[in-house]
C-alpha positions as CSV (number, residue, x, y, z in Angstrom):
1,M,0.7,-31.3,-16.7
2,S,4.2,-30.2,-16.0
3,L,5.3,-27.5,-13.6
4,L,6.1,-25.2,-16.6
5,A,2.7,-25.7,-18.1
6,L,1.0,-25.1,-14.7
7,S,3.1,-21.9,-14.2
8,L,2.2,-20.5,-17.6
9,I,-1.5,-21.1,-16.9
10,S,-1.1,-19.5,-13.4
11,I,0.3,-16.3,-14.8
12,V,-2.5,-15.7,-17.4
13,P,-4.8,-13.8,-15.0
14,I,-1.9,-11.5,-14.0
15,L,-0.9,-10.9,-17.6
16,T,-4.6,-10.2,-18.4
17,I,-4.6,-7.4,-15.9
18,M,-1.3,-6.0,-17.0
19,F,-2.3,-6.2,-20.7
20,F,-5.6,-4.4,-20.5
21,L,-4.9,-2.1,-17.5
22,V,-1.3,-1.1,-18.1
23,L,-0.5,-1.7,-21.8
24,L,-3.9,-0.8,-23.4
25,N,-4.6,1.7,-20.6
26,W,-8.2,0.5,-20.2
27,P,-10.0,1.8,-17.1
28,A,-10.2,-0.7,-14.3
29,S,-14.0,-0.7,-14.7
30,R,-13.5,-2.4,-18.1
31,A,-10.3,-4.4,-17.5
32,M,-11.3,-6.1,-14.3
33,P,-14.5,-7.7,-15.6
34,V,-12.4,-9.3,-18.3
35,A,-9.8,-10.5,-15.8
36,L,-12.6,-11.9,-13.6
37,V,-14.1,-13.9,-16.5
38,V,-10.7,-15.2,-17.6
39,T,-9.7,-16.2,-14.0
40,A,-13.0,-17.9,-13.3
41,A,-12.8,-19.8,-16.6
42,I,-9.2,-21.0,-16.0
43,A,-10.1,-21.9,-12.4
44,M,-13.0,-24.2,-13.4
45,F,-12.1,-25.5,-16.8
46,V,-8.3,-25.7,-16.7
47,W,-7.4,-25.9,-13.0
48,G,-10.2,-28.1,-12.1
49,T,-11.5,-26.0,-9.2
50,D,-15.2,-26.8,-8.3
51,G,-17.7,-24.3,-9.4
52,N,-19.1,-23.9,-5.9
53,V,-15.6,-22.9,-4.7
54,V,-15.4,-20.3,-7.4
55,A,-18.8,-19.0,-6.5
56,G,-17.9,-18.9,-2.8
57,A,-14.7,-17.1,-3.5
58,A,-16.5,-14.6,-5.7
59,F,-19.0,-13.9,-3.0
60,N,-16.2,-13.4,-0.5
61,G,-14.7,-10.9,-2.9
62,V,-18.0,-9.0,-3.3
63,I,-18.2,-8.6,0.5
64,T,-14.6,-7.5,0.7
65,A,-15.2,-5.0,-2.1
66,L,-18.2,-3.5,-0.3
67,E,-15.9,-3.1,2.8
68,V,-13.4,-1.2,0.7
69,I,-16.1,1.0,-0.8
70,F,-17.3,1.7,2.7
71,I,-13.7,2.8,3.7
72,V,-13.6,5.0,0.5
73,F,-17.0,6.5,1.3
74,G,-15.9,7.3,4.9
75,A,-12.6,8.9,3.9
76,V,-14.3,11.1,1.2
77,L,-17.1,12.0,3.6
78,L,-14.6,13.3,6.1
79,L,-12.8,15.4,3.5
80,N,-16.1,16.8,2.1
81,T,-17.2,17.6,5.6
82,V,-14.1,19.7,6.4
83,K,-14.5,21.3,2.9
84,E,-18.1,22.3,3.5
85,S,-17.4,23.6,6.9
86,G,-14.6,25.8,5.6
87,A,-11.9,24.1,7.7
88,I,-10.0,23.1,4.6
89,N,-9.2,26.7,3.9
90,T,-7.5,26.9,7.3
91,I,-5.6,23.7,6.7
92,R,-4.5,25.0,3.3
93,R,-3.2,28.2,4.8
94,G,-1.4,26.1,7.5
95,F,0.5,24.1,5.0
96,I,1.5,27.2,3.0
97,G,2.7,28.6,6.4
98,I,4.9,25.5,6.9
99,S,6.2,25.8,3.3
100,P,4.6,26.9,0.1
101,D,6.8,24.3,-1.7
102,R,4.8,21.5,-3.1
103,R,7.7,19.1,-2.6
104,I,7.8,19.8,1.1
105,Q,4.1,19.5,1.4
106,A,4.1,16.1,-0.3
107,I,6.8,14.8,2.1
108,I,5.0,16.0,5.2
109,I,1.4,14.9,4.2
110,A,2.1,11.7,2.2
111,W,5.4,10.4,3.7
112,L,5.0,11.4,7.4
113,F,1.2,11.9,8.0
114,G,0.5,9.0,5.6
115,S,2.9,6.7,7.5
116,F,1.3,7.6,10.8
117,I,-2.2,6.7,9.4
118,E,-0.7,3.5,8.0
119,G,0.7,2.6,11.4
120,S,-2.7,3.1,13.0
121,A,-5.1,1.7,10.4
122,G,-3.3,0.1,7.4
123,F,-5.3,-1.6,4.6
124,G,-5.0,1.4,2.1
125,T,-6.3,4.0,4.6
126,P,-3.3,6.4,4.2
127,A,-3.9,6.9,0.5
128,A,-7.6,7.3,1.2
129,I,-6.8,10.2,3.6
130,A,-3.6,11.7,2.2
131,A,-4.7,11.8,-1.5
132,P,-7.9,13.9,-1.0
133,L,-6.1,16.1,1.5
134,L,-3.4,16.9,-1.1
135,V,-6.0,17.6,-3.7
136,A,-7.8,19.9,-1.3
137,I,-4.6,22.1,-0.9
138,G,-4.1,22.3,-4.7
139,F,-2.4,19.2,-6.0
140,P,-3.6,17.6,-9.2
141,A,-5.5,14.4,-8.5
142,M,-3.1,12.2,-10.4
143,A,-0.1,13.7,-8.5
144,A,-1.9,13.2,-5.1
145,V,-2.6,9.6,-5.7
146,M,0.9,8.8,-7.1
147,V,2.7,10.2,-4.1
148,S,0.2,8.5,-1.8
149,L,0.9,5.2,-3.5
150,I,4.7,5.6,-3.4
151,I,4.7,5.8,0.4
152,Q,2.7,2.5,0.5
153,S,6.0,0.7,1.1
154,T,8.2,1.3,4.2
155,P,5.4,1.8,6.8
156,V,3.2,-1.0,5.4
157,S,4.9,-4.0,7.1
158,F,3.8,-2.5,10.5
159,G,0.5,-1.1,9.4
160,A,-2.6,-1.5,11.6
161,I,-0.5,-1.9,14.8
162,G,1.7,-4.6,13.2
163,T,-1.0,-6.7,11.5
164,P,1.2,-7.9,8.5
165,I,3.7,-9.4,11.0
166,Q,1.4,-10.3,13.9
167,I,-1.3,-11.8,11.7
168,G,0.4,-12.4,8.3
169,V,3.8,-13.9,9.1
170,N,2.6,-15.4,12.4
171,T,-0.3,-17.2,10.7
172,G,2.0,-18.5,7.9
173,L,4.6,-19.9,10.3
174,T,3.1,-20.8,13.6
175,D,2.7,-24.5,14.5
176,Q,4.4,-25.6,11.3
177,P,6.5,-28.7,12.1
178,A,9.5,-27.6,9.9
179,V,9.6,-24.2,11.4
180,M,9.1,-25.3,15.0
181,S,11.7,-28.1,14.8
182,G,14.2,-25.7,13.2
183,I,13.7,-23.1,15.9
184,E,14.0,-25.7,18.7
185,S,17.3,-27.0,17.2
186,I,18.9,-23.6,17.9
187,G,17.3,-23.1,21.3
188,M,15.1,-20.2,20.3
189,S,11.5,-19.7,21.3
190,Y,8.9,-18.9,18.6
191,T,8.3,-15.5,20.1
192,D,12.0,-14.7,19.8
193,Y,12.1,-16.0,16.2
194,L,9.2,-13.7,15.3
195,L,11.2,-10.8,16.8
196,H,14.2,-11.9,14.8
197,I,12.2,-11.6,11.6
198,T,10.8,-8.3,12.8
199,S,14.2,-6.8,13.5
200,N,15.3,-7.8,9.9
201,V,12.2,-6.3,8.4
202,V,12.8,-2.9,10.1
203,L,16.5,-3.0,9.2
204,I,15.9,-3.7,5.5
205,H,13.0,-1.2,5.3
206,G,14.9,1.4,7.2
207,I,17.9,1.3,4.9
208,V,15.9,1.0,1.6
209,G,13.0,3.2,2.6
210,T,15.1,6.2,3.7
211,L,15.3,7.1,0.0
212,I,11.6,7.0,-0.6
213,P,11.0,10.7,0.1
214,L,13.7,11.4,-2.5
215,F,11.9,9.2,-5.1
216,L,8.6,10.9,-4.1
217,V,9.7,14.4,-4.9
218,A,11.7,13.4,-8.0
219,M,8.6,11.6,-9.4
220,L,6.4,14.6,-8.5
221,T,8.5,17.1,-10.4
222,R,9.2,14.8,-13.3
223,F,5.5,14.2,-14.1
224,F,3.8,17.3,-12.7
225,G,6.4,20.1,-12.8
226,P,6.5,22.8,-15.5
227,N,9.9,21.5,-16.6
228,K,9.1,17.8,-16.3
229,S,12.5,17.1,-14.6
230,F,13.6,14.6,-12.0
231,R,16.4,17.1,-11.0
232,E,13.9,19.7,-9.8
233,G,12.8,17.3,-7.1
234,L,16.3,16.3,-6.2
235,K,17.1,19.9,-5.4
236,V,15.5,19.3,-2.0
237,W,17.6,16.2,-1.4
238,K,18.8,17.5,2.0
239,F,15.2,17.9,3.3
240,A,14.1,14.6,1.7
241,L,16.9,12.6,3.4
242,F,16.3,14.5,6.6
243,A,12.6,13.4,6.5
244,G,13.6,9.9,5.6
245,F,16.0,9.5,8.5
246,A,13.7,11.2,10.9
247,F,11.2,8.4,10.3
248,T,13.4,5.4,9.7
249,I,15.8,5.8,12.6
250,P,13.1,5.7,15.4
251,Y,11.3,3.1,13.2
252,V,14.3,0.8,13.3
253,L,14.9,1.3,17.0
254,I,11.3,0.7,17.9
255,G,10.9,-2.4,15.8
256,T,14.2,-3.9,17.1
257,F,13.6,-3.3,20.8
258,L,9.8,-3.2,21.1
259,G,8.5,-5.5,18.4
260,P,6.1,-5.2,15.5
261,E,3.2,-3.2,16.9
262,F,4.5,0.4,16.8
263,P,7.4,1.1,14.4
264,S,5.3,2.9,11.8
265,L,2.9,4.6,14.2
266,L,5.5,6.0,16.7
267,G,8.3,6.4,14.1
268,A,6.0,8.7,12.0
269,L,4.9,10.6,15.1
270,V,8.4,11.2,16.2
271,A,9.3,12.3,12.6
272,L,6.4,14.7,12.4
273,L,7.5,16.4,15.7
274,I,11.0,16.8,14.3
275,V,10.3,17.6,10.6
276,V,7.4,20.1,10.8
277,P,9.2,22.6,13.0
278,A,12.3,22.2,10.9
279,A,10.3,23.0,7.8
280,Q,8.8,26.0,9.4
281,K,12.3,27.3,10.1
282,G,13.4,26.5,6.5
283,L,16.0,24.0,7.6
284,F,17.5,22.0,4.7
285,I,15.2,23.8,2.2
286,P,16.9,25.7,-0.6
287,D,16.3,29.4,-0.6
288,K,14.5,31.1,-3.5
289,D,13.6,27.7,-5.1
290,V,9.9,27.1,-4.4
291,F,8.4,24.4,-6.6
292,D,4.7,24.7,-7.7
293,F,2.6,23.1,-10.4
294,P,1.9,24.9,-13.6
295,P,-1.2,27.1,-13.8
296,R,-4.3,25.1,-13.7
297,N,-5.2,26.0,-17.3
298,K,-2.0,24.2,-18.4
299,W,-2.6,21.0,-16.5
300,E,-2.9,17.9,-18.7
301,E,-6.3,16.3,-18.9
302,D,-5.1,13.1,-17.1
303,W,-4.1,15.1,-14.1
304,F,-7.7,16.0,-13.2
305,G,-10.0,14.2,-10.9
306,K,-13.6,15.2,-10.0
307,L,-12.3,17.0,-6.9
308,N,-10.1,19.2,-9.0
309,H,-13.1,20.4,-11.0
310,E,-15.0,21.5,-7.9
311,P,-15.0,25.3,-7.7
312,E,-12.9,26.9,-5.0
313,R,-14.8,28.9,-2.5
314,P,-13.5,32.4,-1.7
315,E,-12.0,32.2,1.8
316,G,-14.0,35.2,2.9
317,S,-17.3,33.5,2.0
318,Q,-17.0,31.2,5.0
319,R,-16.5,31.8,8.7
320,S,-13.0,31.4,10.0
321,I,-12.2,28.2,11.8
322,S,-9.1,28.0,14.0
323,M,-6.2,25.8,13.1
324,G,-6.7,23.5,16.0
325,M,-10.4,23.0,15.3
326,S,-9.7,22.5,11.6
327,W,-7.2,19.7,12.3
328,L,-9.3,18.2,15.1
329,P,-11.2,15.8,12.8
330,Y,-7.9,14.2,11.6
331,I,-6.6,14.1,15.2
332,L,-9.8,12.3,16.2
333,V,-9.5,9.9,13.4
334,A,-5.9,9.0,14.3
335,G,-6.8,8.7,18.0
336,L,-9.9,6.6,17.5
337,L,-8.1,4.3,15.0
338,V,-5.3,3.7,17.5
339,A,-7.8,3.2,20.4
340,S,-9.9,0.8,18.4
341,R,-6.9,-1.4,17.7
342,T,-5.2,-1.3,21.1
343,I,-7.9,-1.1,23.8
344,E,-9.2,-4.6,23.9
345,P,-12.7,-3.9,25.3
346,L,-13.3,-1.4,22.6
347,T,-11.9,-3.7,19.9
348,A,-14.2,-6.5,21.1
349,A,-17.2,-4.2,21.1
350,L,-16.6,-3.0,17.6
351,K,-16.0,-6.5,16.3
352,A,-19.0,-8.0,18.0
353,P,-21.7,-7.0,15.4
354,A,-20.2,-9.3,12.8
355,L,-21.9,-10.5,9.6
356,V,-21.0,-14.2,9.1
357,F,-21.7,-16.2,5.9
358,E,-20.7,-19.8,6.6
359,N,-19.8,-22.3,3.9
360,T,-21.2,-20.2,1.1
361,F,-22.5,-22.3,-1.8
362,G,-21.1,-25.3,0.0
363,S,-17.6,-24.1,-0.9
364,G,-16.1,-24.4,2.6
365,I,-15.4,-20.6,2.4
366,T,-16.7,-18.6,5.3
367,T,-17.0,-14.8,4.9
368,T,-17.0,-12.6,7.9
369,S,-17.4,-8.8,8.0
370,T,-17.1,-6.5,11.0
371,P,-18.4,-3.2,9.6
372,L,-18.0,-1.2,12.8
373,Y,-14.3,-2.2,13.1
374,L,-13.5,-0.9,9.6
375,P,-11.8,2.5,9.3
376,G,-14.8,3.7,7.3
377,F,-17.0,3.6,10.4
378,I,-14.5,5.7,12.3
379,F,-14.4,8.2,9.4
380,I,-18.2,8.5,9.5
381,V,-18.3,8.9,13.3
382,V,-15.8,11.7,13.1
383,S,-17.7,13.3,10.2
384,V,-20.8,13.5,12.4
385,L,-18.8,14.9,15.3
386,T,-17.3,17.5,13.0
387,F,-20.9,18.6,12.0
388,F,-21.4,19.7,15.6
389,L,-17.9,20.8,16.4
390,H,-17.7,23.1,13.3
391,K,-21.3,24.2,13.8
392,M,-22.2,23.4,10.2
393,N,-25.5,24.0,8.6
394,T,-27.7,21.1,7.5
395,Q,-27.6,22.0,3.8
396,A,-23.8,22.0,3.6
397,Y,-23.6,18.7,5.5
398,S,-26.2,17.1,3.2
399,M,-24.1,18.2,0.2
400,A,-21.0,16.5,1.8
401,W,-23.0,13.2,2.0
402,K,-24.4,13.5,-1.5
403,N,-21.0,14.1,-3.1
404,S,-19.4,11.3,-1.1
405,F,-22.0,8.8,-2.2
406,K,-21.3,9.7,-5.9
407,T,-17.6,9.1,-5.4
408,A,-18.1,5.7,-3.6
409,V,-20.4,4.5,-6.3
410,S,-17.9,5.3,-9.0
411,A,-15.2,3.4,-7.2
412,G,-17.5,0.4,-6.7
413,I,-17.9,-0.4,-10.4
414,A,-14.2,-1.4,-10.6
415,L,-13.8,-2.9,-7.1
416,I,-16.9,-5.1,-7.4
417,F,-15.1,-7.0,-10.2
418,A,-11.5,-6.6,-9.1
419,V,-11.7,-8.1,-5.6
420,P,-13.8,-11.3,-6.6
421,M,-11.2,-11.9,-9.3
422,I,-8.4,-11.8,-6.7
423,K,-10.3,-14.1,-4.3
424,I,-10.9,-16.7,-7.0
425,F,-7.2,-16.6,-7.9
426,L,-6.3,-17.2,-4.3
427,N,-8.9,-20.0,-3.8
428,T,-8.1,-22.1,-6.8
429,S,-7.3,-25.7,-5.9
430,L,-5.4,-27.8,-8.5
431,A,-7.4,-31.0,-9.2
432,A,-5.5,-34.3,-8.8
433,D,-6.2,-35.3,-12.5
434,K,-4.4,-32.2,-13.7
435,V,-1.0,-33.3,-12.5
436,N,1.4,-36.1,-13.4
437,A,3.7,-38.3,-11.3
438,A,6.4,-35.6,-11.3
439,T,4.0,-32.9,-10.1
440,D,1.6,-34.8,-7.9
441,Y,2.9,-32.9,-4.9
442,L,1.2,-29.8,-6.4
443,A,-2.3,-31.2,-6.2
444,G,-4.6,-29.0,-4.2
445,Q,-2.2,-25.9,-4.5
446,N,-3.5,-22.5,-5.7
447,M,-2.1,-20.5,-8.6
448,P,0.1,-18.1,-6.6
449,L,1.9,-21.0,-4.8
450,I,2.7,-22.8,-8.1
451,L,4.0,-19.6,-9.6
452,A,6.3,-19.1,-6.5
453,E,7.4,-22.8,-6.8
454,S,8.6,-22.4,-10.3
455,V,10.4,-19.1,-9.6
456,S,12.2,-20.7,-6.7
457,I,13.5,-23.5,-8.9
458,I,14.7,-21.0,-11.5
459,A,16.4,-18.8,-8.9
460,G,18.2,-21.5,-7.0
461,D,20.9,-20.2,-4.6
462,F,19.9,-16.6,-5.6
463,W,16.5,-17.0,-4.1
464,P,16.9,-14.2,-1.5
465,I,17.3,-11.7,-4.4
466,V,13.9,-12.6,-5.8
467,A,12.1,-13.3,-2.5
468,P,10.9,-9.7,-2.3
469,A,9.4,-9.9,-5.8
470,V,7.4,-12.9,-4.7
471,G,6.1,-10.9,-1.7
472,A,5.2,-8.1,-4.1
473,L,3.4,-10.5,-6.4
474,G,1.3,-11.7,-3.4
475,A,0.4,-8.1,-2.5
476,F,-0.5,-7.3,-6.1
477,I,-2.8,-10.3,-6.3
478,A,-4.3,-10.2,-2.8
479,G,-4.3,-6.4,-2.3
480,S,-2.7,-6.8,1.1
481,N,0.8,-7.3,2.7
482,T,-0.9,-9.3,5.4
483,F,-2.5,-11.8,2.9
484,S,0.8,-12.0,1.0
485,N,2.6,-12.9,4.2
486,M,-0.1,-15.5,5.1
487,M,0.2,-17.1,1.7
488,F,4.0,-17.1,1.2
489,S,5.8,-17.0,4.6
490,L,6.0,-20.8,5.0
491,F,6.9,-21.2,1.3
492,Q,9.8,-18.6,1.7
493,F,11.0,-20.4,4.8
494,G,11.0,-23.7,2.9
495,A,12.7,-22.3,-0.2
496,A,15.5,-20.8,2.0
497,S,16.0,-24.2,3.7
498,N,16.1,-26.0,0.3
499,I,19.1,-23.9,-0.8
500,G,21.0,-24.6,2.4
501,L,20.3,-21.6,4.6
502,D,20.1,-22.1,8.3
503,V,17.1,-21.3,10.4
504,Q,18.2,-17.7,11.3
505,Q,19.1,-17.0,7.6
506,S,15.7,-18.5,6.6
507,G,14.1,-15.9,8.9
508,I,15.9,-13.2,6.9
509,V,14.3,-14.6,3.8
510,V,10.9,-14.4,5.5
511,A,11.7,-10.8,6.3
512,L,12.4,-10.2,2.6
513,Q,9.0,-11.6,1.9
514,A,7.4,-9.1,4.3
515,V,9.4,-6.2,2.8
516,G,8.5,-7.1,-0.8
517,G,4.8,-7.6,0.2
518,A,4.9,-4.0,1.5
519,A,6.4,-2.6,-1.6
520,G,3.9,-4.5,-3.8
521,N,1.1,-2.3,-2.3
522,M,2.3,0.5,-4.6
523,I,0.9,-1.2,-7.6
524,C,-1.9,-3.6,-6.3
525,V,-5.1,-2.9,-8.2
526,H,-7.1,-2.9,-4.9
527,N,-5.1,0.1,-3.6
528,V,-4.8,2.0,-6.9
529,V,-8.6,1.9,-7.5
530,A,-9.5,2.8,-4.0
531,A,-7.0,5.7,-3.7
532,S,-8.1,7.0,-7.2
533,A,-11.7,6.9,-6.2
534,T,-11.2,9.2,-3.2
535,V,-10.2,12.0,-5.5
536,G,-12.6,11.1,-8.3
537,L,-9.8,9.9,-10.6
538,I,-11.6,7.1,-12.4
539,G,-10.3,5.1,-15.4
540,K,-6.6,6.1,-15.1
541,E,-5.3,3.2,-13.0
542,G,-3.0,1.9,-15.6
543,A,-1.2,5.2,-15.9
544,L,-0.7,5.3,-12.2
545,I,0.7,1.8,-12.1
546,R,3.2,2.6,-14.8
547,R,4.4,5.7,-13.0
548,V,5.1,3.9,-9.7
549,L,6.9,1.0,-11.3
550,L,10.2,2.8,-11.0
551,P,10.2,3.3,-7.2
552,M,8.8,-0.2,-6.7
553,T,11.5,-1.7,-8.9
554,Y,14.1,0.1,-6.9
555,Y,12.6,-1.1,-3.6
556,L,12.5,-4.8,-4.7
557,L,16.0,-4.9,-6.2
558,A,17.6,-2.9,-3.3
559,A,15.9,-5.1,-0.7
560,G,16.9,-8.3,-2.5
561,F,20.6,-7.6,-2.8
562,L,20.7,-6.0,0.7
563,G,19.2,-9.3,2.0
564,M,21.9,-11.3,0.3
565,A,24.5,-9.0,1.9
566,I,23.0,-9.6,5.4
567,I,22.7,-13.3,4.9
568,H,26.3,-13.8,3.6
569,G,28.2,-11.5,6.0
570,T,29.0,-7.9,6.8
571,F,31.1,-6.7,3.9
572,N,30.8,-8.8,0.7
573,V,30.2,-8.6,-3.0
574,W,26.4,-8.4,-2.4
575,L,26.7,-5.3,-0.4
576,I,28.7,-3.8,-3.2
577,V,26.0,-4.8,-5.7
578,Y,23.4,-3.2,-3.4
579,A,25.3,0.0,-3.4
580,V,25.7,-0.1,-7.2
581,I,21.9,-0.5,-7.5
582,V,21.2,2.5,-5.3
583,I,23.7,4.6,-7.1
584,A,22.3,3.5,-10.5
585,F,18.8,4.5,-9.6
586,L,19.9,7.9,-8.2
587,A,22.0,8.5,-11.3
588,R,19.0,7.7,-13.4
589,L,17.0,10.4,-11.5
590,I,19.8,12.9,-11.6
591,S,20.7,12.5,-15.3
592,A,17.3,12.0,-16.8
593,K,15.1,15.0,-17.7
594,N,12.6,14.0,-20.3
595,S,13.6,10.4,-21.1
596,L,10.6,8.8,-19.5
597,P,7.4,8.8,-21.6
598,T,4.7,11.1,-20.5
599,V,1.2,9.6,-20.4
600,A,-0.6,11.3,-23.2
601,A,-3.6,13.4,-22.3
602,R,-6.9,11.9,-23.4
């Protein structure tokens, strides 16, 4: 088969997901089984992948899905614990004390606190914590998940103490002859080259990501405000930009001078220490313009999750818990996550009880799970500690466990099909008899790599513009920036070399891959399903993906043209194009009021 034919076949699983999930608005629990069957059939009968490899990949996916369900369960259990103890009432009052404005609350919880959790844990954990916390203080479930997904961009490249760079990019490039010889030719060590990539990742993210809080509040008011207006969100543009810069400036400095471990973690911590006191004093917040959602009886049906339907307890019906004690569970989560990823003896101890399934079904695929190292275990430990710290009664705590199990099971139905589908897609291996003389170099390649190969040929010299989109594709498929970087970093380096870029410029293209892989987390099914499940928002994944397409598109286009500007000099036509893109997106937000279709209530 030709490259064109192979590429068209490769994109069928992705189109299947988009068709059923986004266009037909099927719930993921219905769409993903169809996508799984289609992907497995193409892998075996068209691609020529052995059946045992498909079975091994599917098994690997089931184990990964169970890990995600475990994380969802832990996150929801922690929320339900603080709800049953009464601490959530104190937290709610605390946020109203900072600002009653929902736009400000979203920026602080999703953008800043979410980025801090991303830096410490990664792998979708911020949405699992931020979304239910937002619901608990009065946000519609759909709004809470949407804003939690939008921030799954700038901090993601340095999530889990830099894993997407340290593991993802590093695994993709290390010991590769083409990379090593190129680095040696300019007298640079591999460590310095990885820092070169890191510095470009933080620079591009820092410039592009500063506007994400602005997109966040504009999307919030457009879809969930009484007036359905972008402009209502943009009224807090001063505070949004202030919060953006408060995070991205230390983020860029830390990534440039200290490396990939702590930009997101420390950048968000610094920003929280700056922005929260400023919000309490009303700095950069317009007077007499407090945004709130419509009365609950006017909410659209799609806005509700199961958590929204839980009756609110009168504050006087539960004993008072101090602000410090109420926040202590989340402080413990953040501290234990950081400790478990930075203190080597603790890391080794948590990883030691590993479940290893070697060469499942003779596929050559080994599946390993370390349940005690997963964030879900940390959540459960903190939940148990909270039972004692908050002096809860057994009946209330039992209710927290019961409700959390129900939520995790509802999430599992979609994930148990979605993740195996993704794993099969990644583990396809093109049979030799499926290629011709012109495409024999593609034998053994998986579907994502062949898709990327065809895109690179079409893009030619403009490859840096589309490089972030390839990274986003990898994240959409694999559910992880880390896996996207593993899969495509070497390919991006090679594509850059093929269009005549030097070794350092090729490193910038690899950085664009990492940036795009981070932005792709906004729409990857894995994250959308998991985040939705934490608030009981089941079956509305397609609507969420449609809503976050606008900020993701901005991110990919802005990153691509900014990358071209960096590669080709300081001030050039590409920098002008980048500026035009940013202005165009902002103009779209400022001028539009009701031009985007609202997802109909069902």
